[in-house]
C-alpha positions as CSV (number, residue, x, y, z in Angstrom):
1,M,-0.1,0.0,-0.1
2,A,3.1,2.1,0.1
3,N,4.2,1.2,-3.2
4,S,3.3,4.3,-5.0
5,A,3.6,2.0,-8.7
6,R,1.0,-0.6,-7.2
7,R,-2.6,-0.1,-7.8
8,I,-4.9,-1.1,-5.2
9,E,-8.1,-2.6,-6.5
10,R,-9.9,-3.0,-2.7
11,V,-8.9,-3.1,0.8
12,V,-10.9,-5.0,3.5
13,A,-10.3,-5.0,6.7
14,T,-11.8,-5.5,10.4
15,R,-12.7,-2.1,12.4
16,N,-9.6,-2.9,14.6
17,A,-7.0,-3.4,12.1
18,A,-8.2,-0.9,10.1
19,S,-7.0,2.0,12.5
20,R,-3.5,0.9,11.3
21,L,-3.9,2.1,7.4
22,P,-2.5,4.8,6.2
23,E,-4.8,7.9,5.3
24,G,-6.4,8.0,2.2
25,L,-7.6,4.4,2.2
26,E,-11.3,3.6,2.1
27,P,-11.2,0.0,3.6
28,Q,-14.4,-1.9,3.6
29,I,-15.7,-3.3,7.2
30,L,-15.8,-6.8,8.1
31,D,-15.8,-9.5,10.9
32,P,-12.7,-11.8,10.7
33,D,-14.9,-14.7,9.6
34,A,-15.9,-13.0,6.3
35,I,-12.2,-12.2,5.6
36,D,-11.3,-15.7,6.4
37,G,-13.9,-16.8,3.3
38,M,-12.6,-14.3,1.2
39,L,-9.4,-16.1,1.2
40,P,-7.4,-19.2,-0.2
41,P,-7.2,-21.9,2.6
42,G,-4.4,-21.0,5.2
43,A,-4.0,-17.3,4.5
44,V,-3.3,-15.3,7.3
45,H,-4.8,-11.9,7.2
46,Q,-4.0,-10.7,10.4
47,G,-7.3,-8.1,10.0
48,I,-6.6,-7.2,6.7
49,A,-6.6,-8.1,2.8
50,V,-5.7,-6.4,0.0
51,R,-6.1,-7.2,-3.7
52,A,-3.9,-5.2,-6.3
53,F,-3.1,-5.1,-10.0
54,P,0.1,-6.8,-10.8
55,L,3.3,-4.9,-11.0
56,E,4.5,-4.1,-14.5
57,P,7.8,-5.2,-15.2
58,L,10.8,-2.4,-16.5
59,A,12.3,-2.4,-19.3
60,L,16.0,-4.1,-19.0
61,E,17.7,-0.4,-19.9
62,A,15.2,1.4,-17.3
63,A,16.0,-1.0,-14.5
64,C,19.8,-2.0,-14.6
65,L,21.5,0.7,-17.5
66,P,23.8,2.8,-16.9
67,P,26.0,0.5,-14.1
68,D,25.4,2.0,-10.5
69,G,27.5,-0.1,-8.3
70,R,24.6,-2.1,-7.0
71,S,24.3,-5.8,-8.2
72,V,21.8,-7.3,-10.3
73,L,20.0,-11.2,-9.5
74,I,19.2,-13.1,-12.7
75,L,17.1,-16.4,-11.9
76,D,17.3,-19.3,-14.8
77,G,14.7,-21.4,-14.9
78,V,13.6,-21.2,-10.8
79,T,10.1,-21.6,-11.6
80,D,9.1,-21.9,-7.4
81,P,6.8,-19.1,-6.5
82,Q,8.5,-19.7,-2.9
83,N,12.1,-19.8,-4.1
84,V,12.0,-16.9,-6.2
85,G,9.8,-14.9,-3.4
86,A,12.5,-15.8,-1.0
87,A,15.6,-14.1,-3.9
88,F,13.7,-11.0,-3.7
89,R,14.0,-10.8,-0.4
90,S,17.6,-11.8,-0.5
91,A,17.9,-9.2,-3.3
92,A,16.2,-6.3,-1.1
93,A,18.3,-7.3,1.9
94,F,21.7,-6.9,0.1
95,G,20.7,-3.7,-1.9
96,A,20.1,-5.3,-5.7
97,R,19.3,-2.8,-8.2
98,A,16.7,-5.5,-9.9
99,V,15.5,-9.0,-10.1
100,I,15.5,-10.3,-13.7
101,L,13.4,-13.4,-15.0
102,Q,12.8,-15.2,-17.9
103,D,9.3,-14.0,-19.6
104,R,7.7,-17.8,-20.2
105,K,9.5,-20.0,-17.6
106,S,9.1,-17.9,-14.6
107,P,5.9,-17.7,-12.0
108,P,3.8,-14.3,-11.7
109,L,4.1,-12.2,-8.9
110,T,1.2,-13.5,-7.1
111,G,0.2,-13.6,-3.3
112,V,2.3,-17.0,-2.7
113,L,5.4,-15.3,-4.0
114,A,4.7,-12.1,-2.3
115,K,4.3,-13.6,1.1
116,A,7.6,-15.4,0.5
117,A,9.1,-12.4,-0.8
118,A,8.2,-10.8,2.9
119,G,7.5,-7.1,1.1
120,A,10.6,-7.4,-1.0
121,I,8.9,-7.2,-4.5
122,E,7.5,-3.5,-3.9
123,I,11.0,-2.6,-3.2
124,V,13.1,-4.4,-5.9
125,P,11.9,-4.2,-9.4
126,H,12.2,-6.6,-11.6
127,V,12.7,-7.4,-15.6
128,R,11.1,-9.8,-17.5
129,V,12.9,-10.6,-20.9
130,A,12.6,-13.3,-23.8
131,N,16.3,-14.3,-23.9
132,L,18.6,-14.4,-20.7
133,G,21.7,-14.6,-22.7
134,R,21.3,-12.0,-24.7
135,A,20.4,-9.7,-21.7
136,I,23.6,-11.1,-20.0
137,E,25.3,-10.0,-22.9
138,T,23.8,-6.8,-22.8
139,L,24.6,-6.3,-19.3
140,R,28.2,-7.3,-19.9
141,A,28.6,-4.6,-22.6
142,H,27.7,-2.1,-20.7
143,G,30.4,-2.6,-17.7
144,Y,28.7,-5.5,-15.5
145,L,30.6,-8.1,-14.1
146,T,28.6,-11.0,-15.1
147,V,29.1,-14.4,-12.7
148,A,27.5,-17.6,-13.4
149,L,27.0,-19.8,-10.0
150,E,27.9,-23.5,-10.7
151,G,28.6,-25.9,-7.9
152,E,31.7,-27.8,-10.3
153,A,33.1,-24.3,-10.8
154,E,36.9,-23.6,-9.9
155,L,36.7,-19.9,-8.8
156,G,34.8,-19.0,-5.6
157,I,32.8,-16.4,-5.7
158,A,34.8,-13.9,-3.0
159,D,37.6,-14.3,-5.9
160,A,35.6,-14.1,-8.9
161,L,34.1,-10.9,-7.8
162,S,36.1,-7.3,-8.7
163,P,35.7,-4.3,-6.3
164,G,34.4,-1.3,-8.3
165,R,32.2,-3.4,-10.7
166,A,28.7,-4.1,-10.5
167,A,27.7,-7.3,-10.6
168,A,25.3,-9.5,-12.3
169,I,24.6,-12.8,-10.2
170,V,23.3,-15.7,-12.4
171,V,21.8,-18.5,-10.6
172,G,20.2,-22.0,-11.8
173,A,16.8,-24.2,-10.4
174,E,18.0,-26.7,-7.8
175,G,18.8,-29.7,-9.7
176,K,19.0,-28.8,-13.4
177,G,21.1,-25.9,-12.6
178,L,21.7,-22.9,-15.4
179,R,21.6,-23.9,-19.1
180,P,24.4,-24.3,-21.0
181,G,23.8,-21.2,-22.9
182,V,23.3,-18.7,-20.2
183,A,25.9,-19.8,-18.2
184,E,28.3,-19.3,-21.5
185,A,27.1,-15.6,-21.8
186,C,28.6,-14.8,-18.1
187,E,32.0,-13.7,-18.0
188,K,33.0,-16.3,-15.4
189,R,32.0,-19.2,-13.4
190,A,32.3,-19.1,-9.7
191,R,31.1,-21.7,-7.1
192,I,29.8,-21.2,-3.1
193,P,32.6,-23.0,-1.0
194,I,30.2,-25.8,1.0
195,A,30.9,-28.8,2.9
196,P,31.6,-31.8,0.5
197,S,28.7,-33.5,2.4
198,M,26.3,-31.5,1.0
199,E,25.3,-30.9,-2.6
200,S,23.7,-27.8,-3.2
201,L,22.0,-25.1,-1.4
202,N,18.7,-23.8,-2.0
203,V,18.8,-21.6,-4.7
204,S,17.6,-18.3,-2.8
205,V,20.4,-19.0,-0.2
206,A,22.9,-19.5,-2.7
207,A,21.7,-15.6,-4.1
208,A,21.7,-14.4,-0.7
209,I,25.4,-15.4,-0.2
210,A,26.7,-14.3,-3.6
211,L,24.7,-11.2,-3.1
212,Y,26.4,-10.6,0.3
213,E,30.1,-11.2,-0.8
214,A,29.0,-8.5,-3.8
215,N,27.8,-5.9,-1.8
216,R,30.4,-6.6,0.8
């Protein structure tokens, strides 16, 4: 509701919760049970529910160019809304400039994803592109250090990053990892060192560690 880019269609609230809303909003006052009945099973409303229009993605150039020192997070083939939402949360926590998704294979920014993001989709802009490899090449041509995260890479993430260069961190889905063409478009390939007893990290955790290193 505080995001000026977000168009609100309807707000419902209990009488007590309505007192917490920003000035200018006119919620429909309902009993808690009535709000329960309007929401999917298991949804927790805490007295307020909002129906909002989707956030429009930004163009790559508008969101990311020219580089300003902040990192960009690129998700390749990550389809689980909770993982995407958690990745947005990590991006917001470590000051990423944008999250880039592939048009056809990424989930919409709906309720489940928004809940996992804990407000981050209202803070970090998102970009949707038809071709991730081409987007990576564009960022690289404009000075971004593009880094593909791969478990089998020899270079550690801390050594792959360069002070003074904005990084574009590319992470893939668990299991499949990055597609070859996407990884090949990157300037460097790097890994996050983990114990040999564990094969991989959750994609949102890997994104958080890499974005922390880039921010540091």
